[in-house]
Every structure is written in C-alpha cells, then in structure tokens.
N, C-alpha and C positions, 0 to 999 in steps of 0.2 A: 286838613293836611298840613304837614309841616312846611314852613317857608323855604327851607333849604333841605335838599335830599341829595346825598352823594352815593352813587352806585359804583361799586368796585373799589371802595376804600380799603377793603380787606387785602387787596393785591399789593399795597404799599407797605414799606417798612415804617418804623416809628418816626424817623426824621422826615420822610416824605409826607406822612399823615399830618404832622404839625405844620409843614409848609402849606399843604393843601387847605387845611382848616383856616389858617391865618388869611390866605389869599381869598378864599371863597367868602368868608365873613366880610372882609374889607370891600370886595367888589359887590356883594349883595347890598350893602348900605348905599353905595354909589348908584346901583341900578334902581333901587326902590326910591331914592331921592330923585332921580331923573324922571321916573315915571309918575311920581307924586301919587302912588297908589299901592295897595298891597299886592305883592307878587309872590309867586312861588318859583323857585329855581331848582332845576333837576340837572345834576352834573353826572355824566357817565365817564368813568376813567377806565381805559383799557391799557394793558401793557403788552408789548411784543418783544420777544427775544428769539433770535435765530442762532443760538449756539455761541453767541458772543458774551462779553462781560457786561455790556450795557443793555438798558432797557429803552425801548422807544414808547413814548406815551401818546395815546390818542384820547383827546378830551372832547366831549360833545356837551354843550350847554343849552338848555331849553328854559326860557323865561316865559311864564305864563302870566300875562296881565289880563284884567278884565275885558279889554277890547281886542287884544292881539296876542299871538304867540311868536316869539323870536327864537331862532335857532342858530347856533354857530358851532363850527368844528375846526380843530387844529391838531397837528401832530408835530412832535419834536423829541429830541433826546433828553432834554432837561425839563423836569416837571414844572418848576417855577416859571420858566420861559414859556412853556406851553400854556399854562393857566393865564399868564399875562396876555399872551396873544389872543386866546379865545375870548377873554373877557373885554379886551380893547375892541376886538371885532364886534362883540355884542353891544358895546357902548356906542360904536359908530353907527350900527344899524338902528338903535333906538333914537339917537339924535337925528339921523336922516329921516326916519318916519315922522318924528314929532315936528320937525321943521317943514316937512312937505305937506302935512295935513292942514 
C-alpha cells in the first residue's frame, strides 16, 4: 500500500492540487517522524458548493500506524487553511496519545 493516498484530488484545480500535494508531503514527514514508524496516510477531500462562487472544503485524514489509527476532520472555505487545521489536529492527537501511554 502506498504511504500517502489522496481521494478526491480530481475535484481540485491545478493550483489547489499543487497546494494540497505540498502540504500533504510536508505533514507526512512530520507525522512519520513523530510516530517513529512507517505509517500510511489517507486523505479524503470533498468540495461543497451551493450556487455561490466559492467552494467549501471538507478534509478527513486517517493515519494508520502499526499500533493505532488516528482520524481527524475539518471544514473551511480555504483549502490550505483546512489542510493546516486538520493536520495540526492530527499532530495534537498523536502527541497526546504518545505522552499518555
């Protein structure tokens, strides 16, 4: 299985794809370093439009480590901000679990 899997990347335009790929790769390195193990990351990106000019992004991240599965979800109008929020939430969960065990 690939370490990074992005579902729904086809819904994004070229600029959004480049932003998503850059941030996903950056945070993947941070998460794998934090867990000190091989992990697989699955990102689901959904877009919502209700007749307006803007898109709302719903991003769900699932990190599968050998011992645990971590999940996080965020929604926002800006893709980069949404990805930052969801990955910061994921990092917070991982740090919390590692320090409490």
